[in-house]
N, C-alpha and C positions, 0 to 999 in steps of 0.2 A: 726403220721410218715408217711404213706403211701402218704396223700395228698402234704405234705413237701417235700416229694421224685417227685411224680408226677410237681409238681409246680417248682421245682427248677431245673428241664430240660424240661419243658414246652413239656411232654407228656402224654397224660390219657389212660387209660383204658378204652374198648368202650367192651360194651355186645350185641347181636343182635340174636335174636330171628329168625329162618327162621320156613320155613313148614318142615312138617316131624317132627316135634318137637325137632328138635337140637338148642343148643344155646352155642354159641359159644364168646369168649373171644378173642379180637384183641388189639393194638393198635394203637392209631392216634396223629400225630402232625401238628401244621402248621407253613409254614416256607414261608419267599421271594418266589416266583419262582424262582427267579436267582439263589437260593442258592442249587436248588436241582436239580437232575438227575433225570427224568422220568422214572417208571418201564420199563424191557424191555418186549417187549410182541412178540420179534421175533420169538419164540416157541411157538405161541397160535393162533390159526384159525384166521382168518381175519373179523373183525368183519362185516364190510362193505359187507360179504357175503350176510347179511340179504336184501341189497337193490339193489341187483344183482341177476344173475342167479348164480350156481355152477361156469359157463367158466369165469364169470366175466363182460359176457357183461350186458347192462341195461334190462331190463328187459320189455319184449316185440317183443326182437330182438332174432330170430331164428337161432341155430347156424347154421344152412346153407344158411340164406340169406346174399347173397354177396351186400356187398356197389359197389355203379358206380365207377370206376376207373375216375379218371380226365387226361383228352385229352387237349394238350396244340391245338391251332389254331392259322393258319396263323397272322389274326388280332393279337391274343396275344401277341406273338413272335415280332409282330412289334411295338407293343408296350414297348415291354422289351427293344428293342431295342434302341429304340426313346428315350429312358430316362421319368423319371418325368417330368409331366408337371408344369410350377411354379407353379400355385394355389396348386398343389398338394407338392411339394415342400413346400410350406409354412405351409401349412396344416398338414402336418411330422410333422415342426417344433412346432406348434403349440402344438401338439400331444404328441414331446417330453417333453416340457415344462409342460405339467402338470400331465402325468407319473412322473418325476422328484419329482416333488411336490406331489404327491400322494407315493412316496416312501418314501420322508421325512415326511410324517404323518403318514405312517406304521410302521418307525422306530421310532417316537416319540409314537405313541400307544405302542409298545411292551417294548420299554424304560420302559411306567407306568405300562403295565402289568407286567413284569418282577419284579417291590417292589411290589406286592399284593402277601399276602398270601394264600398259596394254602395247601389243605391236601396232608397229606403222611400216608401211613398205614404202618403195619407187614406187606409186602409182600413179593412175591418172582418172577419174571419173567412175571409178569401180572397177579398173582393169589394173592386173600386177605386169608391170612393163618390167621384161623379161632382155637383156641383151646378150647377143651371140660371142661378142668380144669384148674384154677388159676396154678395150680403146672405144668401143661404139659406148660404153657403159658411161665412160670419164668424159666424152665429149659432148655427150646429153648433158650431163651434170652442169657443165662448165656453161653450155649455150642458153640457160637461163630459161627453157623452157618449162609451161607447169607440170609440177606435180604436186603429190602429198606432202612430199618431205621438206618443202620449201616452208612450209611453218613453223618448223623445228630452230629453236635458239642457239642463234651462232650458225645458221646453214650456208648465208651468202660467203663466209670463210671458209667453210671447209671446201664450197664449191669452187673457190678460186685455189683451191689447195689442190686438187687430185688429180692425180696423174695414172696413165694405163698402168704403170707397175704398184701402183697400191691397192688397186683392184683383183684382191688373193682371196680365197674364202677359204677362212681354216677350217680344220678337219670337224668341228663340232655345227657347221653352217653351211654341210653339203648334206644334202639329200638325194638319194636315188629312188626317186618315186616310178620309174620306169622298171624297176624291177620288182615290186612291190606283188602286184596281181599273181604272176607269174611263181613267184616265192609261195605266197599261199593257194596257190593250185596243187601244193606239193603234199598238201597236209600236216598237222600236227607234229610228226618228226622232224619234217623239213623246213619248219619255221624258223629265220630268220630274227630274234626276238629286236636286237640293236636294230635292224636295217625298218621293222615295221614300228616302233616304237618310235623310232626318228621321223619316219613319214606321217604319224599320227602328229608331232611336235607341230611339224613346218603346216599339216594342211589346218590344226586349232590357229596356229597363228593367222595366216592366209585368209582362211575364212572368216576371221573375229576384222581384220582389216578390211577386205575387201566385202565384207558385211553379205558372206553368201549364205544364205539361211540354210538351204539344205544339207549344206557342210556341215555347219555348226549342229544342227539336229542328228544327223547322222554319227555326228561324235561325243555328244552331248554327256553328260554322265548318268549312268544306267544302261546305255544303248547296248547293244549287240557285240560294236566292233570296239567301246570303252570296255568292256568285260572283257573282252579278248586283249586289250594292250594291259587290265590289269592282271590278269593271267598269267601273260610272257615278262610282267615286270616281278610279278612273287616268283615267277620258274627261273629268272636269273639270279635272286637274290639268297638263292640255294636255303638248306635249312627244312622243316617239316612243311615249312607253308607250300615250299617248292614241289616238294610231294604231292599235295592238293591238287596245287595252280596245273602242274600237268596233268592229273588224272581230269581237271576242268576242261584243260586244250582238248584231250582227247573229245569230249562231248560237243565242242564246238565243230560244226559243220565247214570243213575245206571251199564247199562250192559258195555257202552264205558269204564268209569271210571274204572271198575271190570279187564275189558280186558285187558288195558292198563297197570296197575298194575302188572298185573298178569305175563305179556310178562316182566316188567322191572324185578320182583322177580323173574323172571328165568335165566336171565341174570345173574344177580347177585349172585344167587346158582351157577348157571355153574361155574362163576369166582372163586369161594372157594376151596382152597384145607387145608381140613379139618384135623386136627393132634390132637395128643393124641390116 
């Protein structure tokens, strides 16, 4: 009965284990980006602070460091008065055409992205709502309290139907983030590919849904942790690719991988609102 309910509304219960012995339940759905309004993070601390000082200046720029002011010279004023040269006008026309083409390409890309299915969780104001019990989650859903999934079509009918016995996460929707760091510390020979890859799946989903920029950057294509995922995935697939993947895994530092994941899990944990 429960699976039929979730299948009908295309929403799934999710179970997440985080450091500290806490295991929480939440809900996740995938919908076209064009149909969703992102969670409101206006009241949450700016994630970009991790890339800059508390003042917002780039790292390495002192607060009392003064940047030189621009000064107009007579030559510069004469050039402005004379207007742009003929070749400069032509160059600007070419640049304008290129900019227009770039804008058109961006519009097409944006339209394509808007049709992609993206994750949305039971969250509110940039924080993931995790419940310690199925009853707590079911009671919350039926209460009509504000959260981001209320925008889904048919949500009101789903909310009225949910019971505690329905809130059971399937095997594919259970994530053990509490075990990732310790596993990575053991080195390549001890790494559990399924554990790490599944943690990456959840972390990417929740970082997108909650707009956690540091986590999105840490797991973005080409990043060291994304390379780790690719090597783990290839090693599991077998064949010649698995041989080279295992060699690559041995070159990835266990310390770097564990520290990177500890930071990710810390960011996710910091964005959790525990209920119950």
